C-alpha positions, 0 to 999 in steps of 0.5 A: 353018112355022115359023122357029127360031134353034138354038144347038148345043155341039160338044164333041171332048175338050177343044175346045168350039164353038158354032154357030148355024142358021137352021132352018125346022120345025113345033116346036122338037123338030124344029128341034132334030134338024134343026140337029143333023143338019145339023151333023154331019159324016154322016147320025147312025146311029139309035144316035148319038142320046141323046134328042132334044137330043144326038147323040154320034158317038164322036168329036164330042158335038154338043148342043142348047143352046137354040131361039129361036122367030123373029117372021117379021120377025126370020127375014127379017132374020137369013136375010140373015146365015146 
C-alpha cells in the first residue's frame, strides 16, 4: 500500500471548505474515493458519485482537488499531525 495526501474541496452554496486526508491505498483513484467517502457524512450512494473525483449528495458537493503520493518518510512525519 502507498500513502497519499488527498486535498478535498467541500461546497455548500456560497460556503467552501478545504480538507486534507492522509490515506493508504493501492493507487490515486482509490485514494481519492477513500478520502471522499471519509469526508461525507453518510456513505455515498452509487447515484451520488459523479465520476471518480466528486460526490454530490444534493446538499453538499465534495470534490478531489489534488492527490500527492508520499514517500515513507513524508508519510511517517505527517501521520503525527493527521
